[in-house]
PAMIMI-471217 format. One record per residue (C-alpha): z, y, x; residue number from 1. Coordinates in steps of 0.25 Angstrom, whole numbers. Layout:
BEGIN
R|Z|Y|X|nr
R|Z|Y|X|NUM
...
This chain:
BEGIN
R|Z|Y|X|nr
R|495|471|427|1
R|501|473|413|2
R|496|483|402|3
R|503|486|389|4
R|494|480|377|5
R|499|492|369|6
R|493|502|378|7
R|480|495|380|8
R|467|498|372|9
R|454|492|376|10
R|443|500|383|11
R|433|500|372|12
R|442|506|362|13
R|444|518|370|14
R|430|522|369|15
R|425|529|356|16
R|415|521|348|17
R|404|531|352|18
R|407|528|367|19
R|407|513|365|20
R|394|514|357|21
R|388|523|368|22
R|391|511|378|23
R|384|502|368|24
R|372|510|368|25
R|372|512|383|26
R|373|496|385|27
R|362|493|374|28
R|352|503|381|29
R|353|494|394|30
R|347|483|386|31
R|334|490|384|32
R|331|488|399|33
R|342|478|402|34
R|350|481|415|35
R|362|476|408|36
R|365|467|420|37
R|360|466|435|38
R|348|458|431|39
R|341|471|426|40
R|331|463|418|41
R|327|477|411|42
R|322|470|398|43
R|323|476|385|44
R|334|467|378|45
R|333|476|365|46
R|319|471|363|47
R|321|457|365|48
R|318|456|380|49
R|329|448|388|50
R|332|447|403|51
R|340|437|411|52
R|351|436|401|53
R|342|432|390|54
R|349|441|380|55
R|344|452|370|56
R|352|464|365|57
R|361|457|355|58
R|374|449|357|59
R|372|435|361|60
R|385|427|360|61
R|388|412|363|62
R|402|411|358|63
R|416|418|357|64
R|430|414|354|65
R|444|415|360|66
R|444|410|374|67
R|455|405|382|68
R|448|401|395|69
R|447|415|401|70
R|456|422|411|71
R|471|422|407|72
R|471|438|405|73
R|460|436|395|74
R|465|424|387|75
R|479|427|385|76
R|485|420|373|77
R|474|422|363|78
R|461|421|371|79
R|449|429|376|80
R|439|433|365|81
R|427|427|372|82
R|413|430|368|83
R|402|422|376|84
R|389|429|377|85
R|376|421|379|86
R|367|422|391|87
R|370|429|404|88
R|364|438|415|89
R|368|428|426|90
R|361|415|428|91
R|372|406|434|92
R|368|392|436|93
R|382|387|434|94
R|386|395|422|95
R|397|388|414|96
R|392|395|401|97
R|377|392|404|98
R|374|388|389|99
R|378|402|385|100
R|373|410|398|101
R|360|402|401|102
R|356|396|388|103
R|360|407|379|104
R|369|399|370|105
R|374|408|358|106
R|367|418|348|107
R|364|432|346|108
R|374|440|337|109
R|375|454|332|110
R|384|465|338|111
R|392|465|326|112
R|395|450|327|113
R|399|451|342|114
R|408|462|338|115
R|415|454|327|116
R|416|442|337|117
R|424|452|346|118
R|433|456|335|119
R|435|441|330|120
R|440|438|344|121
R|450|449|344|122
R|455|444|330|123
R|457|430|336|124
R|467|437|345|125
R|458|436|358|126
R|463|446|369|127
R|449|451|373|128
R|435|450|370|129
R|429|442|382|130
R|414|444|384|131
R|408|433|392|132
R|395|436|398|133
R|393|450|392|134
R|384|456|403|135
R|370|455|397|136
R|376|457|383|137
R|385|469|386|138
R|378|479|377|139
R|379|470|365|140
R|393|467|368|141
R|396|482|369|142
R|389|484|356|143
R|398|474|349|144
R|410|479|355|145
R|408|492|350|146
R|406|486|336|147
R|419|478|338|148
R|427|490|343|149
R|424|497|330|150
R|429|485|322|151
R|443|482|329|152
R|440|476|343|153
R|451|480|352|154
R|453|470|363|155
R|448|470|378|156
R|434|466|381|157
R|432|457|393|158
R|418|458|400|159
R|417|444|405|160
R|404|444|414|161
R|397|437|425|162
R|398|449|434|163
R|383|452|435|164
R|384|466|428|165
R|377|479|428|166
R|386|491|432|167
R|378|499|422|168
R|382|490|411|169
R|397|488|415|170
R|398|503|416|171
R|394|504|401|172
R|407|495|398|173
R|417|504|405|174
R|428|508|396|175
R|423|496|386|176
R|427|484|394|177
R|442|481|397|178
R|440|468|404|179
R|429|464|414|180
R|429|450|419|181
R|417|448|428|182
R|413|435|436|183
R|411|437|451|184
R|402|425|453|185
R|397|426|467|186
R|398|435|479|187
R|385|429|486|188
R|372|434|481|189
R|365|421|485|190
R|375|413|476|191
R|373|423|465|192
R|358|422|466|193
R|358|406|467|194
R|368|404|455|195
R|366|416|446|196
R|353|422|449|197
R|360|435|453|198
R|359|438|468|199
R|365|452|465|200
R|377|446|458|201
R|388|449|469|202
R|385|463|470|203
R|383|465|455|204
R|396|458|452|205
R|404|466|462|206
R|399|480|457|207
R|401|475|443|208
R|416|471|446|209
R|418|484|453|210
R|413|492|440|211
R|422|483|431|212
R|434|485|439|213
R|431|500|440|214
R|431|500|425|215
R|443|492|421|216
R|451|489|434|217
R|461|477|437|218
R|465|468|425|219
R|476|474|416|220
R|483|464|407|221
R|494|466|396|222
R|508|460|396|223
R|503|447|391|224
R|493|446|403|225
R|481|449|394|226
R|469|456|400|227
R|467|471|395|228
R|459|478|405|229
R|452|476|419|230
R|444|466|427|231
R|445|451|429|232
R|435|444|438|233
R|431|430|438|234
R|426|422|450|235
R|421|407|448|236
R|423|399|461|237
R|410|391|464|238
R|409|379|473|239
R|407|381|488|240
R|410|396|487|241
R|397|400|480|242
R|404|411|472|243
R|408|418|485|244
R|423|419|481|245
R|428|426|494|246
R|419|438|492|247
R|421|439|477|248
R|437|440|479|249
R|435|449|491|250
R|427|458|482|251
R|436|458|471|252
R|449|460|479|253
R|443|471|489|254
R|433|478|480|255
R|439|477|466|256
R|454|474|466|257
R|464|464|471|258
R|470|465|457|259
R|457|460|451|260
R|460|448|441|261
R|451|437|445|262
R|449|423|440|263
R|444|414|452|264
R|438|403|443|265
R|438|388|446|266
R|431|383|434|267
R|417|382|440|268
R|410|369|436|269
R|395|366|437|270
R|386|368|424|271
R|373|373|420|272
R|364|372|433|273
R|375|371|443|274
R|373|356|445|275
R|360|360|452|276
R|367|369|462|277
R|377|362|471|278
R|388|365|474|279
R|389|372|460|280
R|387|357|455|281
R|402|355|456|282
R|416|362|453|283
R|423|369|463|284
R|435|362|471|285
R|449|366|470|286
R|448|370|484|287
R|436|380|481|288
R|444|386|470|289
R|457|388|479|290
R|449|394|490|291
R|443|404|480|292
R|457|408|475|293
R|462|409|489|294
R|450|419|492|295
R|454|428|480|296
R|469|428|485|297
R|465|431|499|298
R|457|442|494|299
R|469|448|488|300
R|466|446|473|301
R|479|446|466|302
R|475|442|451|303
R|468|429|451|304
R|468|422|438|305
R|477|410|438|306
R|482|413|452|307
R|496|419|455|308
R|495|428|467|309
């Protein structure tokens, strides 16, 4: 679906500065007894306490830059302005960014510095600001966005998350985020418990994706094929059906939209602790990937990244 670039204005610029700062205050209030994600640690992150995510109340960033390895609608010709946030609220034993998510590679920075990073990426020509693993740092990101919006930020924000989200937190972002890109990692609670220490992941991810779609709808792109607004979903195919692909694609097709833009990803490779958990100690086969794509097609999904339907 095309949308004229001339008519498009990012969601957060439609809010008054007062409205945007009110969202910041609401988000930061959660940090005092943190329920920012379904872990519900209830620690006071404003006083130095940390929970599962091991993060305080300031931005903690690993790296940033123009990235060309993301989905085609995000990358375009000038790249996606990607910011990798340190730590995570999930404990995936096969995490491909484990030095960032588990070991906390990176450093704490100020709100003003994070805001400047956003505007620097925009000045580089990036099509969007791509927030990687933002869930546990949402209030700090929102604070920095509010600063950046006052200094010229005007491109879409991509909320690139693991899918393990609090509905309360996501609702704070309504009218702020234009592009949601959650993972849908598992459909089986036992697999989610074994590999990410989150037994409730499937039900949480389903509720979160429904709320995201309610807010932004199906993906809208401009005449160049650049993402402007809407939902994109990622699903990483795992060996021997561990990810439960059939139920994942059924849910998206039947309970979200058959026009959902989905990336069925084939790039799984074992890292971190995956070697200790066969069959995660091997890559997927071409047959396993082909079967996953067929499941998506059979479910009726019409917009599969890299697949012509």
